[in-house]
N, C-alpha and C positions, 0 to 999 in steps of 0.2 A: 501544659497538656494535661498534666494529673488531675486538676479539677475540673477539666472540661473534654476528659473524654468521652463520656456517653454523648455527649451534646452533639449536634449536628455540625457536620465538618464541612467549611465552605469548600468549593469546586477549586482544585488545584488547578493551576495554568496546563494548558495541553502539553506543552513542552516538559511539563514536571515529571513523564512518564517515560518508563522504560517498558520493553516487551520480551516475553517471553514465549517459547512455544515448541512443537512436537511435529512439524509439517501435516499437521491436521486443525489445530486450532490454535488461539493467541491468545494470551494475557497480558493486561497493561499495570504495570504494578508502579503506584507513585511513589515519591521520594520519602512520603510519608510511611511506607510501608504496607500501603493497601493496596489489594488487587481490588480494582472498581471497574473492570471489565473482562470477562471471561464467559466464552459461550462453550458449551458441549454439550457431544462429545466433539463436534466438526464447528470451523469458524462460522458457519451460518446456521447453526443450530441455535433455538431460543438461549437468551442471557440467563446465565444463572448470579453473576455480579456485575451490578449495571450502575454502580452509586453514581460512575462518569457522567450519566444522563438523567440521575433524580439521588440526590444524595440522601432522602429520607427514605423512598422506597426501593432505591434499586438494588440494595443489598452489597456487602463488601466482606472482604478477610482483609483484615489487619491487624500485624503485629510490630508492634513497635515500643520503645523505653516509654516509662511512665516518667518524665521529668519536666522540667519548665528549661528554654532555652537550647533547644537541641538544634544543633547543626546536621546537616544530612549532606553526605555525599553519595553518587551512584556509578557504578562502573560495571563492565563486561569483565568475567573471567578471561583471561587471555584469548584471544581468536574464538570466543565461543557466543552461544547465545544464552549463557548462564549469568543471570542480573544478579549482583552484590550492592546491596541498599547497608550505608554506613551511617550510624548513627552515633554524634561525638556530646558529650555533655560532660559536667564537671564531675561527676563520678564514675565515670567510667566511657567506654567505647564498646558498643555493640555491630553486630554484622551479618544481615539477612541475605543467605544464598536462595535464591528462586529459580526453580528448573523445571523442564517437565522432560522425562526419558525420551531419546530417541535413539533412532539406529536398531530397532528391533524387527523380528518377522511382522508381517503387516497386521495381522491378529493378535500381537501380543499384548496382554491385559495390561501391560505397562504404559500403553499410548494414553489411558484413564485414568493417570496418575500425575498429581501436581505436588511438588516437594519445596518445603520449606523449612530452611534450618536457619536458628537463630542462635549466633556464639556471641559470647562475652570475651573479647579480647584482650581487654584491659579492665580493672577495679571490679564493682560490682554493680549490675544494673538491675533495676526492676522493669521487667517486661508484661505489658499487658495484650491479651490476644481477644479478637473480635469476630466471629465468624458468623454471617447474618446471610444466607443465599435469599434469591428473592427468583422461584424457579418461573421459566416462561414470561421473561420481562416482568416479572413482579405480577403475573396475571392469576397464578395458583398458589394455594394455599398449601403450607407442608407441616407435617408433625415434626417434633424433635425427640429422638430418644438416646439416652446415656446410658455407655455402659463402660465396664474398666477399659476399653480399647480407645475410648473416646466417644463420639456422637454419628448418630444417624440421621439425616433427614431425608424426610421423603415426602413425596407429593403423590398425586394418584398414577402417575404415569414415570417417576424417576426417583431413584434413589441416590445418596450421595452421602459417602461416608468420610467422616475424619478423624484419622489416627492421631493419637498424641498418649504419650507416657504422661503427661499434666494433666491434673483433675480439672475438667470443664465443668461450667454451671450453665444452666439454662436461663435465659433472659425473657423478658414480656415480649420479644419482639422476633420469635421463634427462632432465636440464634443462640448461640454460646459465647461465653466470655472465660477468662482465664488470667488469673495475675501468679508470678513467681519470680523469685530474683535469682538472677545466675552470676555466680563468682567466675573470677577469670579463667580459662582455659574450658570451661564447660559450655554445653550446648545442649539444645532442645529440638527435635525435627516434629514438623507437622507434615501428613499426608493427606491429601484430598483425593477421594476416586470416586469417580461415576461408576456406579454399580450398574448403571443400565436399567430396564424396565423391570427385570425379575427381581431386583433387590439382593442379588448374591452375593455376599459378603465372605468371600476367602478370606484368610489371616492377614494381618497388615504385613508390610515388609520388614524383615529385622533389622538391625542396626548395622551389620555387614552388609544385605543386600542394599540398603539406601545407600551405602558409600559406593558399593559395587555401580550402582547405577549411577551414582555421581560421576565416578571415574569414568564409565563406559560415555555418557553423555558427553564429558568433556572431549575424548579421544574422537566421537563422532564429530562434533564441530571441528576440531582441528584437524582431522584428515581431509574432512571435506575440503577445508578452506586451502588446505595445501597446495589442492590442485589449479588453485588461480595463478594463471600465468602474467599479470599485472606485477609490473617490478618498477614503475614510473613514481614520479613525484605523487604526494598524496596518498601514498598506500594504503595507510591505515584507515584513509577515508573510504577508499574504492573497497577494502576489504568489508568495513563495516556495512556499504551498501548492499554489497554481495549478500552478507549475511543476514541483511533484512527481507531482500528480494526471495532469498530461499526458504525463508520464515512464512512469505506468504504463497509458497507453492503448496498444494493437497497434494500428498504423495501418493495416496492410491490411485488416482485418476490422471495426474499429471497437470491439472488445472490451476491458474495462476491467477491470484484475487487481487483486486484494485488497492484494498486496504481490508484491516481485520475488524474494521469499527463500523460504526453506523451511527449519522446525525450529528457529527461533531461539526460546529455550525462554521460557514463560512464568513457569517456576519454573526457577531455575537446580539441576541436578541431577536435574530431575524428569522425567516422560514427557510433560507438556503441548507437545508440540511436534507442529506440523502445517505441511503445502505450501499455500501460500497465493498460489502462481502461477497461479491461475486467475481465471474472471470468475465471481466470485458476482452474483447476478442482484440481490440486496438491496445490496450495496456499490456496484454499478456505478450503480444505480438513484439510490441516494444522493448518486452524485459528477456524476452528469447535473444533479442539483438544485443542488449546489455550483456548475457549471459557468455554468449557466444564469443564476442569482445575478448573476455577475460579468461577464456579457456574452460568455462562450464557447459560441456555439451550435453549433458546426461538429462539436463533440466530442460533443454530446446527437444529433445527426443520425448520427453515425457510430454512437453505440450502438444507436439505432433500426434502423440497416440491418443491424446485427451480429444484432439480434431478429430481423429480418424474413428476411436471406439466409443465415444461419446455424444460429440455434436452431431456428427453426420448422420447420427439415428434419428435427429428431429428435423433435420432442416431441407428442405426439397429446392431442386434448381429454378420451380417456377415460381420460388417465394422469394420476397426478400429477406436475408439472412439477417437475424435479430443480430444487436450489437452486444448483448451481453448474455450468458447463461449461467446455471447454477456451476457448482463444482463438480456436479454429474453429468454436465452436457444438458442438462433439465430447461426447459422453459422456466423462467422466474415466478414465485408466486405473485399474485396482485399486488400492489403496492397499497400500505395501509399505515394510518396514524395510530401510535400509542399514547391516548390522550390523557391516560392517567399518571404519565411521567412529564415532567416538567421540561425535561430538555437541560442540556449543559448549560448552567446560568441562565436557566429560565428561556433559551432557545428553543421554543417550539415550534412546529410540532417534531417529535420523535417518529422516524419513519422506518419502518420496516418492508423489504422487497424494493422494487423499482420499476418506474412506470416508465422508464427509458429504453425496457426490454421492448416496447412495443412500437419504438420511434424507427423510422429509415434514416439509419446514418451511412451515408455512401460511402464516405473515407473506409471503413473497414476492411474493405475489399484491398484496400493498396498494403496497409499496414499485415494483413494475414499474407498476401502474395509475397511480401517483403521478409518477412520471418521463414516461410516455407523454400525461398530461393537461398536463403542464407544455411537454413536447415540441411538443404540437400548438397550446399558446398560445403559445409564444414563438418556436418555431424553426419549424415547417412542419407542413401539415396530415396527419393520418393518412390513409392509401390505405383504400378501402374494403374490399379484399381483406384487407387487418390487422385493418380492424374485425370481420369476420366470424369471424376466428380469437380475436380480441379476446374477441367476445361468446360464441363457443363457452367459453372460460376461465371467464367469470363465471358462465354458465349451471352450469356444472360446480359451482362455488363454491356457488351457492345450496343444491346439492344435498349438499356435505360440509364444509361451514364447522362442522359440530357434531363433527368428528371432532379428536381429540386428535394431536399431534405434538411434534415434538424442541425447536421453538422456536428463536429467533434464537442463542440461544448455543449449538447444537447438542449438545444432551446425548445422550451415546452411552450411558446406563443407563437411561433411561426415555420415556414419552411422557405428555404432561399435557395439560388444558385451559390453555394458557399464555394471560395475559391481553394481553400484546403481540401474539399471534399473532391472537386475536380483534378487538383493536383494527385491525389493518393488515387483514384482513378486512373489516373495516367502510369501510376506506378505498378497499379494490378495488371495493367495489360504488358507494359515493360519488361517487368519481371517476369510474366507469364510467357512472353517470345523468349526472354533468357534461359528461362528452364527448359522450354521445348527444345533451342538450340541445343545446348548444354547435354541434353540427354538423348536427344535427337526423336522426341514424343512427337506423336502426329496431332497436328490441329491446324484450324483453318489460320495460318500465320498473316496471310494477307488481310483479312480482316481484322484481326488484332492490331496489325500493325498500322493499317489504315484508322481506325479509331482513336489509337493510341495517339497518332499524330494529329487527328481532329480535334482531339482534346488538349494538347499543347497549343495548337493556333489559337484555340477560342480562350485560353486560360491568359494567352499573350494579349488578346485584344480586348475582351470584356472585362478579365480578372485585373488589368491595367488601368489604372484610374491616372488620365493627363494631367488633371487638377493638383491632386495630391503628389503626382509623380512618383507613385508606390503601387504596390500591388494593394487593394483592400480587402475587406472582409468577405463580402459577396458581390456578383455581378450588380452594378448601378450603386455601390455604397461609397459612401465617402470615408466611412471607419476604417482604421486600421485593425489588425489581427496579428497577434502575436505566433500564431500556428503557422503562419507562411515564413518565418524563419527557417522551417526545415527545408526549402527547398533545395540550398544547396547539400544539404544532409542526404537527401534521397535522390541525387543527380538529377534533378530535375534541369538544374539551371547551376550553371559557374558561379562559385562563390566571390567572381571579381566581376561578373555581368554588371554594366553600369544600372540595368533595373533593379538587380540585386543589393547593390551599393546603396542605392536611393532609397530602396524600400528600409533597410537598416539604419541610413541616416534618420528616415522619417519616425521608425519606430523607438529609437534613441533619443527621442526628444521627451523633454518634460510632458505630462498630461494638458497641462496648461497651455502649452502649446502646440496640443495636437498628437503628442507621441503616446508611447505607452510605459516609459522609463522614470521610474521616483527613487531617487537615491541608489541607482544601479540594479532597482528590483523590477521586475515587469508584470505589467498586467497583463491580461490575456485580452481584453479588447477596452474600449475607452471607459473609465470607471461611472462616466456620466456623458449622454444619458443613457438609460438602462436599456438596451436593445434587447435584454432578454425578458423583460417585462416585470421582473422581481425587484421589490425594493429593497434597499440599503444598499451600501456599497462594500464589495467584497473585497478580500486582500489581492496581493501581488501574487502571481500563480509562479511556484518554485520551478517546474518544469520550464517554464518560459524563459525565466533569468538563465537556466543553466542552457537552451537555446540560442539565447543571445549569444553568450559566451564561445559556443560552437560557430556560429554564423560568423562572429569576429575573426574566430581563429582561423577559419578556412579562409577568408577573405584576408587577412593578415600579411600573406605572402604578397600581394600587391600594396598593402598599406602596414608596413610595420609597426605603426603608430596603435593600430586595430590589437595587434597580438599583445602590447602591452596593456592593453585595455581590457583583453579580453582574461588575461591573468588577474589583472586588478580585481575586476568582477567577479572572478570565480574564488578569489581569496575572500572576496566580502560574501559572498554567499555561504562559503565554508562556515564563516561567522553568525549565519542565522540557524545553524544547527542546533538542536539541544544540547546539553551536557554529554551525551552519549554517541551523538553524531547523527540523532535520526532527525527526521522532516515531516510534517504534516504537508498537506496539499496546498498551503497557501501561507503568507507572512502579513501580517496586519502592518497599519502604517506606524505603531508603535513597536513592530519588530516581535510580536508573540504570533506563537503557531495558531493558524486557525484551520479548519475542515479535517476530515479525516487522517487518523493518524495511526502507523507510519503509512506514508504515501507510494506506492509502488513507482508512480509516474516520477517524483523527485528522485528517488534514489537510481532510477535506471538512466534519468537524463545526467545526474551527475557524474556516473561510470562512464557514460560516452563523452560528456565533455572533458573529464581528466584524460581519458585517452586519447584525444584527438589533441589537447591543448599540450600535454605531457610531448607527445609524438613531432608536434611542431616546432615546440621549444628546443627539442633536442637535435633537429635539424637548422638550428640557427648557424 
């Protein structure tokens, strides 16, 4: 590293990152001490550091020893989202602590700070620092001004301050660098602050303030996690997944995002690159289920508030509900490509915004109603005014469930009668009837029940493929779809129903034999041919692998050997997490992380699978 420090660094594997955050935004910190993704002030703001998507132009903030043959370790401060990166080499050991303050009043200035403390634990270590922002996804130029407190980076609409007691030097790339030696027991703190549009620069935090912020952040995360009710097997993995999901909540509104990154590829070198920094109703509703399962009810309350106070401002009963909204419940910006960036490992295009917002995805009503039903049952009662809006939506669904849609996998080339979408339309009306009965709310029960039952019969006749002896992806299709593993999870069908058993058996076969499972990992639909019209074979879909675990678990009452299989598959999936227990959306055939990272879908499915598997094993 000493001689090649200024040279461009190759891309780290996606799994070589950890994350920190403050319930407003998230940063990805590599095992090499480099922050390669950071949007500020919010998770959907333009990036300031984006080297993960273009290692030359994206910008980074790296703190690391100058030495050859460095070994790296990374772990979290116990029960927190404070990340520690450890560097070990022959001259000594250094540790880098990264965190964002959290747990303050909503308008606190501390939410705009990012803290990095490098300590020498043993020996003597030479440290190099490089901070090179690239404002607005690298589209805006900025100026650097050095002073006694550090450096200020200023573009025409944003000011960023870096505070340090170490002397910084400007470089040719509108960044700053520094080198210094740390002796055993000594440390240096670097504080990055978003000064906003006005560039107002109050004094940097003192050493005592910095320590207080650290301790308060530790206490916040540990206090939050202490309300987790899960006490079963794999508790640490469940708790880490909960901490990840909490980082994906946007506290000011209650929105829950799908992932904090954009355009991390599902196929290296291919075009399957999407922006996930928004709130999909589907993902968020599943997340609510996972939170409620293990005792986190305030997050469910936050999601309902987001629906009531933000989303409902823009949705009307006569229109199809968009599947995805901004963190403020607004319509998404138009999808565009950042053609000046090469993409992760040259996987272009880099996209911001998401065209899926204009799609009709009929399944979202089911996930939404399921989460609202659970919220009413376990968290707090749904208000009458909110019920009126729900009722209108379900009345609309009764007239429109027969329409084809783009489906859960957001097909960009076709609309079909996807079986998963019909299944979730059934869930929507079923939960609507249950909620009305639970609360004695007025509604046209007869119409809802009639349509619910009609959907059920149609799925059983048109969704069932006699030739495959399984439920298939859409009416008339011969292809399997792993999303149908959710049938017993949403109580559409008994887990031991012969049709469900046959569908699980079909899915569990190798892709070469028409199935979806390769070495215990599950593709969401057949890897070949490409039904979605996009080139390249994507990886296995982590959420679907956990869904298979849960389907096998539930069927295990009738097939005890399936329960053993479920436990083995679950343990194997745990082995595909990264060193911190984090997952991307997909896993490649070589076991690498693919897609946006970390992914809410994967972590909420892990929680649900662990909860049900542990409970079932406990009753043996």
